[in-house]
C-alpha positions as CSV (number, residue, x, y, z in Angstrom):
1,M,0.4,43.7,78.4
2,A,-0.4,44.7,81.7
3,R,0.1,42.1,84.6
4,R,-1.4,41.7,88.0
5,S,0.9,43.2,90.8
6,A,1.3,39.7,92.6
7,D,2.3,38.0,89.6
8,R,5.9,39.2,89.8
9,P,8.4,40.8,92.0
10,P,8.4,44.7,92.4
11,R,9.8,46.6,89.5
12,S,10.5,49.9,91.4
13,K,10.9,51.2,94.9
14,E,7.3,52.8,94.7
15,E,5.8,49.4,93.8
16,A,7.6,48.1,96.9
17,R,6.4,50.7,99.0
18,W,2.9,50.1,97.8
19,R,3.2,46.3,98.7
20,K,4.4,47.1,102.0
21,D,1.6,49.6,102.8
22,V,-0.9,46.9,101.6
23,E,0.6,44.1,103.7
24,E,0.2,46.5,106.8
25,K,-3.2,47.4,106.2
26,L,-4.5,43.9,105.1
27,P,-6.2,41.7,107.8
28,P,-4.0,38.9,109.2
29,E,-5.8,36.0,107.5
30,E,-5.4,37.8,104.1
31,R,-2.0,38.6,104.8
32,A,-1.1,34.8,105.7
33,R,-2.6,33.9,102.4
34,G,-0.5,36.4,100.5
35,D,-3.8,37.6,98.9
36,L,-2.8,41.1,97.6
37,P,-5.6,43.1,96.3
38,R,-5.8,43.0,92.4
39,L,-4.0,46.0,90.8
40,G,-3.6,46.1,87.1
41,L,-0.2,47.6,86.2
42,P,1.6,48.6,82.9
43,A,4.2,46.8,80.6
44,D,7.7,47.3,81.6
45,D,8.4,49.9,79.1
46,E,5.8,51.9,80.6
47,V,6.7,52.0,84.1
48,S,8.2,55.4,84.4
49,H,5.3,57.3,82.9
50,Y,3.0,55.3,84.8
51,E,4.6,56.3,88.2
52,E,4.3,59.9,87.2
53,R,1.0,60.2,86.2
54,L,-1.0,57.3,87.8
55,G,1.2,55.9,90.6
56,F,0.1,53.5,93.1
57,P,-3.0,53.6,95.4
58,G,-2.3,55.4,98.6
59,R,0.6,57.3,97.1
60,P,0.8,60.6,95.4
61,P,-0.6,61.7,92.9
62,F,-3.4,59.5,94.0
63,T,-4.9,58.8,90.7
64,R,-5.6,55.5,91.4
65,G,-7.0,56.0,95.1
66,V,-6.1,57.5,98.4
67,Q,-5.8,54.0,100.4
68,P,-3.5,51.5,99.4
69,T,-5.9,48.7,99.6
70,M,-9.0,50.9,98.6
71,Y,-12.3,48.8,99.3
72,R,-10.3,45.7,100.0
73,G,-9.3,47.2,103.1
74,R,-12.8,49.1,104.0
75,L,-15.7,49.6,102.0
76,W,-17.0,53.1,101.4
77,T,-19.2,54.7,104.0
78,M,-22.8,54.4,103.0
79,R,-24.2,57.6,104.2
80,Q,-27.8,58.3,102.9
81,Y,-28.7,61.9,103.3
82,S,-32.0,62.3,105.3
83,G,-34.0,64.9,106.9
84,F,-37.6,66.1,107.1
85,G,-40.2,67.4,109.3
86,T,-39.2,67.0,113.1
87,A,-36.2,65.8,114.9
88,E,-38.2,62.8,115.9
89,E,-39.3,61.7,112.6
90,T,-36.0,62.1,111.2
91,N,-34.5,60.2,114.2
92,A,-36.9,57.3,113.3
93,R,-35.6,57.5,109.6
94,F,-32.1,57.5,110.7
95,R,-32.8,54.2,112.8
96,D,-34.6,52.5,110.1
97,L,-31.8,53.1,107.7
98,L,-29.0,52.1,110.3
99,S,-31.1,48.8,111.1
100,H,-30.8,48.0,107.3
101,G,-27.1,48.7,107.2
102,Q,-26.5,52.3,106.4
103,T,-22.9,53.0,107.9
104,G,-22.9,56.9,108.5
105,L,-25.4,59.4,109.2
106,S,-26.1,62.5,106.8
107,V,-28.5,65.2,108.0
108,A,-30.5,67.6,105.6
109,F,-31.8,70.7,107.3
110,D,-34.8,72.7,106.2
111,L,-34.3,76.1,104.8
112,P,-34.9,78.3,107.8
113,T,-32.4,76.4,109.6
114,Q,-30.0,76.8,106.7
115,V,-30.5,80.5,106.7
116,G,-30.7,81.2,110.4
117,Y,-34.3,81.5,111.4
118,D,-36.1,80.0,114.0
119,P,-39.7,78.3,113.2
120,D,-41.5,81.3,114.7
121,A,-40.0,83.9,112.5
122,P,-42.2,85.4,109.9
123,W,-39.8,84.4,107.2
124,S,-40.2,80.7,108.1
125,K,-44.0,80.5,107.4
126,G,-44.6,77.6,105.2
127,E,-41.0,76.2,105.0
128,V,-40.4,74.6,108.5
129,G,-39.4,71.0,108.0
130,R,-40.3,71.0,104.2
131,C,-36.9,70.1,102.5
132,G,-35.2,69.0,105.7
133,V,-35.3,68.6,109.3
134,S,-36.2,71.7,111.5
135,I,-33.5,72.3,114.1
136,S,-33.6,75.5,116.4
137,T,-32.5,74.6,120.0
138,L,-30.6,72.1,121.9
139,S,-33.7,70.1,122.5
140,D,-34.1,69.7,118.7
141,M,-30.8,68.3,118.4
142,E,-31.1,66.1,121.4
143,A,-34.1,64.4,119.8
144,L,-32.4,64.3,116.5
145,F,-29.7,61.8,117.8
146,Q,-31.7,60.1,120.6
147,G,-30.5,56.7,121.2
148,I,-27.7,57.2,118.5
149,P,-24.1,56.8,119.8
150,L,-22.1,59.7,118.7
151,D,-19.0,58.0,119.7
152,K,-19.5,55.4,117.2
153,A,-21.7,56.7,114.3
154,T,-20.1,59.1,112.1
155,V,-22.3,62.3,111.2
156,S,-22.3,64.6,108.3
157,M,-24.2,67.7,108.4
158,T,-25.2,69.6,105.2
159,I,-25.1,73.0,106.5
160,N,-23.3,76.3,105.4
161,A,-24.1,79.6,106.7
162,T,-25.2,78.4,110.0
163,A,-22.4,75.6,110.2
164,T,-20.7,77.1,113.5
165,I,-24.1,76.7,115.2
166,L,-25.1,73.3,114.3
167,L,-21.9,72.1,115.1
168,G,-22.2,73.8,118.4
169,L,-25.4,72.2,119.2
170,L,-23.9,68.5,118.4
171,V,-20.9,69.1,120.6
172,N,-23.2,70.2,123.5
173,V,-25.4,67.4,123.1
174,A,-22.5,64.9,122.8
175,E,-20.8,66.3,125.9
176,S,-23.9,66.1,127.8
177,H,-24.0,62.4,127.1
178,G,-20.3,62.1,128.0
179,V,-18.8,62.0,124.5
180,P,-16.2,64.5,124.5
181,R,-15.8,66.5,121.2
182,A,-12.3,65.0,120.5
183,K,-14.2,61.7,120.1
184,L,-16.8,63.1,117.6
185,G,-16.4,61.8,114.0
186,G,-17.9,63.4,110.7
187,T,-18.2,66.3,108.7
188,V,-19.8,69.7,108.4
189,Q,-20.2,71.3,105.0
190,N,-19.2,74.7,105.9
191,D,-18.6,75.7,102.3
192,I,-20.1,79.2,101.9
193,L,-18.5,80.1,98.5
194,K,-20.3,77.6,96.5
195,E,-23.4,79.3,98.1
196,Y,-22.8,82.4,96.4
197,A,-22.1,80.7,93.2
198,A,-24.8,78.3,92.9
199,R,-27.1,77.6,95.8
200,G,-28.0,80.8,97.6
201,T,-28.4,80.0,101.2
202,Y,-26.0,82.4,102.4
203,I,-26.7,85.1,105.0
204,Y,-23.7,87.5,105.4
205,P,-21.3,89.2,103.0
206,P,-18.5,87.0,101.9
207,D,-15.7,88.3,104.1
208,A,-17.8,87.8,107.2
209,S,-18.7,84.3,106.0
210,L,-15.2,83.3,105.3
211,R,-14.3,84.4,108.7
212,L,-16.8,82.2,110.4
213,T,-15.9,79.2,108.0
214,A,-12.0,79.6,108.9
215,D,-13.2,79.8,112.8
216,L,-14.7,76.5,112.5
217,I,-11.9,74.9,110.6
218,E,-9.4,76.1,113.0
219,F,-11.5,75.1,116.1
220,V,-11.8,71.4,115.0
221,T,-8.3,71.2,113.8
222,K,-7.4,72.0,117.5
223,E,-10.1,70.5,119.3
224,M,-11.6,67.9,117.2
225,P,-9.1,65.7,115.4
226,Q,-11.6,63.1,114.2
227,W,-13.8,65.8,112.5
228,N,-13.9,67.2,108.9
229,G,-14.1,71.2,109.4
230,I,-15.2,71.5,105.8
231,S,-16.7,69.5,102.9
232,V,-15.8,71.7,99.7
233,S,-18.8,71.0,97.5
234,G,-18.8,70.9,93.7
235,Y,-22.1,68.8,93.9
236,H,-24.4,71.9,94.0
237,M,-22.8,73.8,91.2
238,R,-22.9,70.5,89.0
239,E,-26.7,70.4,89.9
240,A,-26.9,74.1,88.7
241,G,-25.4,73.1,85.3
242,A,-21.6,73.0,85.5
243,T,-19.7,70.4,83.5
244,A,-17.4,67.9,84.8
245,A,-14.4,70.1,84.3
246,Q,-16.1,73.1,85.6
247,E,-17.3,71.0,88.8
248,V,-13.5,70.1,89.5
249,A,-12.0,73.4,88.7
250,F,-14.5,75.6,90.9
251,T,-14.4,73.0,93.8
252,L,-10.6,73.1,93.9
253,S,-10.2,76.7,93.6
254,D,-12.7,77.1,96.6
255,G,-10.5,74.5,98.4
256,I,-7.5,76.7,97.8
257,A,-9.1,79.8,99.1
258,Y,-10.3,78.2,102.2
259,A,-6.6,76.8,102.8
260,R,-5.2,80.1,102.2
261,E,-7.6,81.8,104.9
262,V,-7.0,79.1,107.6
263,A,-3.2,79.5,106.9
264,K,-3.4,83.1,107.8
265,R,-4.3,82.0,111.2
266,G,-0.8,80.5,111.4
267,L,-2.0,76.9,111.3
268,P,0.4,74.8,109.1
269,V,-1.2,73.3,106.1
270,D,0.1,69.8,106.8
271,E,-1.9,70.0,110.1
272,F,-5.5,71.0,108.8
273,L,-5.4,69.8,105.3
274,P,-5.9,66.2,106.4
275,R,-9.1,66.9,107.8
276,V,-10.5,69.0,104.6
277,S,-12.8,66.8,102.5
278,F,-14.7,67.2,99.2
279,F,-18.2,66.4,97.9
280,F,-18.9,65.7,94.2
281,S,-21.9,64.7,92.0
282,S,-22.0,61.5,90.2
283,D,-23.9,62.5,86.9
284,R,-25.1,60.5,83.9
285,N,-22.0,60.1,81.8
286,F,-20.6,57.1,83.2
287,L,-17.0,57.0,82.0
288,E,-16.7,60.7,82.1
289,E,-17.7,60.8,85.9
290,I,-15.0,57.9,86.7
291,A,-12.3,60.2,84.8
292,K,-13.4,63.4,86.7
293,F,-12.8,61.6,90.3
294,R,-9.3,60.5,89.2
295,A,-8.4,63.8,87.7
296,A,-9.5,65.8,90.8
297,R,-7.4,63.5,93.1
298,R,-4.3,64.1,90.7
299,L,-4.9,67.9,90.5
300,W,-5.3,68.3,94.2
301,S,-2.2,66.6,95.1
302,E,-0.1,69.0,92.7
303,I,-1.9,72.0,94.1
304,T,-1.5,71.2,97.6
305,R,2.1,70.5,97.1
306,D,3.0,73.6,94.8
307,R,0.5,76.1,95.6
308,L,-0.1,75.4,99.4
309,G,3.3,73.9,100.4
310,A,1.9,70.7,101.8
311,K,4.6,68.4,102.6
312,T,3.3,65.3,103.9
313,S,1.4,62.5,101.7
314,R,-1.5,62.8,104.1
315,A,-2.1,66.5,103.4
316,R,-2.1,66.1,99.6
317,E,-4.9,63.5,99.7
318,L,-8.3,64.3,98.0
319,R,-10.9,62.6,100.0
320,F,-14.6,63.0,99.0
321,H,-18.1,62.0,99.4
322,T,-20.4,61.6,96.4
323,Q,-24.1,61.9,95.8
324,T,-25.8,60.7,92.6
325,A,-27.1,63.3,90.6
326,G,-30.7,64.9,91.7
327,S,-30.8,66.8,88.5
328,S,-30.9,63.5,86.4
329,L,-34.0,62.0,88.4
330,T,-37.2,62.4,86.2
331,A,-40.9,62.8,87.3
332,Q,-41.8,60.8,84.2
333,Q,-41.3,57.1,84.3
334,P,-39.6,57.4,87.8
335,E,-39.0,53.8,88.0
336,L,-36.1,54.5,85.6
337,N,-34.5,56.6,88.3
338,V,-33.6,53.1,90.1
339,V,-31.4,52.3,87.1
340,R,-29.9,55.9,86.7
341,T,-29.0,56.0,90.3
342,A,-27.3,52.6,89.9
343,M,-25.1,53.5,87.2
344,E,-24.0,56.6,88.9
345,A,-23.3,55.0,92.1
346,L,-21.2,52.5,90.4
347,S,-19.3,55.2,88.4
348,A,-18.5,56.7,92.0
349,V,-17.3,53.5,93.2
350,L,-15.2,53.0,90.3
351,G,-13.7,56.5,90.5
352,G,-12.8,55.7,94.2
353,T,-15.1,57.4,96.4
354,Q,-15.0,57.4,100.3
355,S,-18.3,57.8,100.9
356,L,-21.8,57.6,99.1
357,H,-25.4,58.8,99.1
358,T,-27.6,57.3,96.6
359,N,-30.8,59.1,95.7
360,S,-34.2,57.5,95.9
361,L,-36.3,57.0,92.9
362,D,-39.3,59.4,94.1
363,E,-37.1,62.4,94.8
364,A,-38.3,64.1,91.6
365,L,-41.9,64.0,93.1
366,G,-41.3,64.8,96.8
367,L,-39.2,63.6,99.9
368,P,-38.6,60.0,99.6
369,T,-40.5,57.6,101.4
370,A,-38.8,55.2,103.9
371,A,-39.4,52.1,101.2
372,S,-37.8,54.1,98.5
373,A,-34.9,55.2,100.8
374,R,-34.2,51.6,101.8
375,L,-34.1,50.6,98.1
376,A,-31.5,53.4,97.5
377,L,-29.3,52.0,100.2
378,R,-29.6,48.4,98.8
379,T,-28.6,49.7,95.5
380,Q,-25.2,50.7,97.4
381,Q,-25.1,47.1,99.2
382,L,-25.8,45.3,95.9
383,I,-22.6,47.0,94.3
384,A,-20.7,46.2,97.4
385,E,-21.6,42.7,98.0
386,E,-22.6,41.4,94.5
387,S,-20.7,43.0,91.8
388,G,-17.1,42.0,92.6
389,V,-15.9,45.5,91.8
390,P,-14.5,46.4,95.2
391,Q,-12.0,43.4,95.0
392,T,-9.9,45.4,92.4
393,I,-8.4,48.8,93.0
394,D,-9.3,51.3,90.2
395,P,-10.4,48.6,87.9
396,L,-10.5,50.8,84.9
397,G,-7.0,52.4,85.3
398,G,-4.9,52.0,82.5
399,A,-7.7,51.7,80.0
400,W,-7.0,54.1,77.1
401,A,-10.4,55.7,77.0
402,I,-10.4,56.2,80.9
403,E,-7.0,57.6,80.9
404,E,-7.7,59.8,77.7
405,L,-10.8,61.1,79.7
406,T,-9.0,61.7,82.8
407,D,-6.2,63.8,81.0
408,Q,-9.0,65.7,79.3
409,V,-10.9,66.6,82.3
410,E,-7.6,67.5,84.1
411,E,-6.5,69.8,81.1
412,D,-10.0,71.6,80.9
413,A,-10.0,72.1,84.9
414,R,-6.5,73.3,84.8
415,R,-7.3,76.1,82.2
416,Y,-10.2,77.3,84.7
417,L,-7.9,77.2,87.5
418,E,-5.5,79.3,86.0
419,Q,-8.0,81.9,84.9
420,I,-9.4,82.0,88.4
421,E,-5.8,82.5,90.0
422,K,-5.4,85.4,87.5
423,M,-8.6,87.1,88.8
424,G,-7.2,86.8,92.3
425,G,-8.8,83.6,93.6
426,A,-12.2,82.0,94.0
427,P,-13.6,84.9,96.3
428,V,-12.9,87.3,93.8
429,A,-14.2,85.3,90.9
430,V,-17.6,84.6,92.6
431,A,-17.8,88.1,93.7
432,R,-17.5,89.3,89.9
433,G,-20.1,86.4,88.9
434,Y,-17.6,84.5,87.0
435,F,-18.6,81.1,88.5
436,Q,-22.2,82.1,87.9
437,K,-22.0,83.0,84.5
438,E,-20.1,80.0,83.3
439,I,-22.5,77.7,85.2
440,A,-25.4,79.5,83.9
441,Q,-24.2,79.5,80.1
442,E,-23.7,75.7,80.5
443,A,-27.1,75.3,82.0
444,F,-28.7,77.3,79.0
445,R,-26.6,75.0,76.4
446,H,-27.8,71.8,78.1
447,A,-31.5,72.9,78.4
448,R,-31.3,73.9,74.5
449,A,-29.9,70.6,73.7
450,M,-32.5,68.6,75.5
451,E,-35.2,70.7,73.8
452,E,-33.9,70.2,70.5
453,G,-33.2,66.4,71.0
454,Q,-29.4,66.5,70.7
455,E,-29.2,65.1,74.4
456,H,-31.5,62.3,75.3
457,V,-33.3,61.6,78.5
458,V,-35.1,58.3,78.5
459,G,-38.8,58.9,79.3
460,V,-38.8,62.6,78.8
461,N,-37.6,63.4,75.3
462,V,-37.1,59.8,73.8
463,H,-38.9,56.7,74.6
464,S,-41.5,58.5,76.3
465,E,-44.6,56.4,75.3
466,G,-46.1,53.5,77.2
467,N,-45.8,54.9,80.9
468,P,-46.7,52.0,82.9
469,D,-50.0,52.5,84.8
470,F,-48.9,50.7,88.2
471,D,-48.0,52.9,91.1
472,L,-44.5,52.1,92.5
473,F,-45.4,54.4,95.3
474,A,-48.7,52.5,96.5
475,E,-49.1,52.8,100.4
476,K,-48.6,49.7,102.3
477,G,-51.7,47.4,102.3
478,R,-53.0,48.8,99.2
479,G,-51.1,47.0,96.8
480,A,-49.6,48.1,93.5
481,G,-51.6,48.5,90.2
482,R,-53.4,51.7,91.2
483,K,-53.5,54.4,88.4
484,R,-51.5,57.5,88.7
485,G,-53.6,60.4,89.6
486,K,-52.5,62.1,93.0
487,S,-49.3,63.0,94.4
488,H,-47.3,60.4,96.1
489,G,-44.1,60.3,98.3
490,Q,-43.3,61.8,101.7
491,R,-45.7,64.4,102.8
492,I,-45.2,67.3,105.7
493,S,-48.3,68.1,107.6
494,P,-48.9,71.9,108.2
495,E,-49.3,70.8,112.0
496,L,-45.8,70.3,112.3
497,E,-44.8,73.8,111.6
498,R,-47.4,74.8,114.3
499,K,-45.8,72.3,116.8
500,A,-42.3,73.7,116.0
501,V,-43.4,77.2,116.6
502,R,-44.9,76.3,120.2
503,A,-41.8,74.1,121.0
504,V,-39.4,77.1,120.4
505,A,-41.6,79.6,122.5
506,S,-41.8,77.1,125.3
507,W,-37.9,76.7,125.1
508,R,-37.4,80.4,125.4
509,S,-39.8,80.8,128.3
510,S,-38.2,78.1,130.4
511,R,-34.7,79.3,130.1
512,S,-32.7,81.5,132.6
513,G,-32.9,84.9,130.8
514,P,-30.0,86.5,132.6
515,A,-27.6,83.8,131.8
516,T,-28.5,83.5,128.1
517,E,-28.1,87.2,127.8
518,R,-24.5,87.0,129.5
519,A,-23.5,84.2,127.2
520,M,-24.9,86.2,123.9
521,S,-23.1,89.4,125.4
522,S,-19.6,87.3,125.4
523,L,-20.4,86.2,121.9
524,R,-21.0,89.5,120.5
525,K,-17.8,91.0,122.2
526,A,-15.8,88.0,120.7
527,T,-17.3,88.6,117.3
528,E,-16.4,92.4,117.4
529,E,-12.7,91.7,118.7
530,G,-12.0,89.2,116.0
531,R,-11.7,86.1,118.1
532,N,-12.8,82.6,117.2
533,V,-16.4,82.4,117.7
534,M,-16.8,78.7,118.1
535,P,-16.3,78.3,122.0
536,Y,-18.6,81.3,122.6
537,V,-21.3,79.7,120.1
538,I,-21.2,76.5,122.3
539,E,-21.5,78.4,125.4
540,A,-24.5,80.6,124.0
541,L,-26.3,77.3,123.1
542,K,-25.5,75.7,126.2
543,Q,-27.2,78.5,127.8
544,R,-30.2,77.9,125.6
545,A,-30.0,80.6,123.0
546,T,-31.6,79.6,119.8
547,L,-30.2,79.2,116.3
548,G,-32.2,82.2,115.2
549,E,-31.2,84.5,118.0
550,I,-27.3,83.7,117.4
551,A,-27.9,84.2,113.5
552,Q,-29.7,87.5,114.2
553,L,-27.0,88.8,116.5
554,W,-24.5,88.3,113.5
555,R,-26.8,90.1,111.1
556,E,-26.7,93.0,113.3
557,L,-22.9,93.0,113.3
558,F,-22.0,91.7,109.7
559,G,-25.2,92.7,107.8
560,E,-26.9,90.7,105.1
561,H,-25.4,89.8,101.6
562,R,-27.2,91.2,98.6
563,P,-26.1,89.6,95.4
564,S,-24.5,91.3,92.4
565,R,-26.3,91.4,89.2
566,E,-23.4,92.1,87.1
567,Y,-23.4,88.7,85.4
């Protein structure tokens, strides 16, 4: 029978190392009590297999977590994803969430920002501020983080094709307030391969996009030691229909591609891999999701050692952010989304996430209201402070069902990884449409299974009777109990777009034309000569260039990607 680690002397050198790591990380008062975190361990005759396949938290292969104390030492970052309308409105939402206990900022950008257009571009019409905040200039970024201490708050930016530009804006704003870039902590998504595979907010052809991705990673490795230069994202592939094993395999294969691209620059993998992070979905299959996270850690530990040549333990850790599954939310009986999100959040915590976003119950209807966003944050706080789960490291580790599922996800993901390597790696597989085809087939299978009632969604194809008449989204002061009959949730006024158009025009008219032109000319030359573009992007933005102008410069040099229809 498994026993708690604190109940007996260490049985191996690995266990002794883990106990030493724990004692060093525990607060002094807990260390004085000898109060080790709870950790279920195997019987004596299973120790050898255990150390090979599971190991100890904070030690390879990291199946049980990347920190020796996990949440006893530090809770996951509660990083609620938010962004809508103007920078000022989003700043107000950030402040509200921080005042209620959020511990990290996560920025959602609108579609024009994501694909490199200013608000006054014809392409932007009708899209400004709709699915995220509109950011085009230094003034916008200044307003977004007004009053927020960038040397203390960590920032995550969900941006890909224009990641270099958004990071350049943030660096400029921070430095204008006396916060050096080396003190900035956070993450920029910067994962362009998954855009071609599942999401679609790419601009340039893959080779050019990979170059910009690697430029950013190289830059932050050298100049921003507290910043993650990429968050390799399986989330969007899962949302598009991928299975748990596909999500793991496609995400890790993208991670391999980025690591190899950066290594070509001469940077040692042990230097930049510790700042590579990941981003996964937490979907509806509670136990499989827990197993998925554990399998991904174990696989990445092996991949970084055997394929990428990592030598340090730190470079082999898979650190990840998790978001509950947006695709699981339903417009029917939306109050049930609170339950779905709570279960998905708990599976992420049981799986050992380092950071978590919980979706709001009204997101199937529109942008979340302040009240529903607060409820989503409270869901995390309840797990952290009431459930008791954080007191035990990997609570389900050693359970037969969990370990079998972990092995199964790993085995299925490994088959995909081998197939992708045979094709020449993730960039080739994406270019051929392999990821897209596999995801589309699974999405079709799932849709058919739902239509035929083989997969159940409560409130949609089962238990759909008896929808309550009361309205959970009633406006403050009007009370609950109104009949449903009109659209609710956060809404964006058309005036916002007109205001953004006026603001960017005013920004251009008030700048020094020659200074901006010189900076843009230097950026063009650096791009053409193959130099790292980040210093030149930062300078161009400092000289009041806009996001759309920089993106357009690269459109002229790189061209635009047109997707293949082969698959």
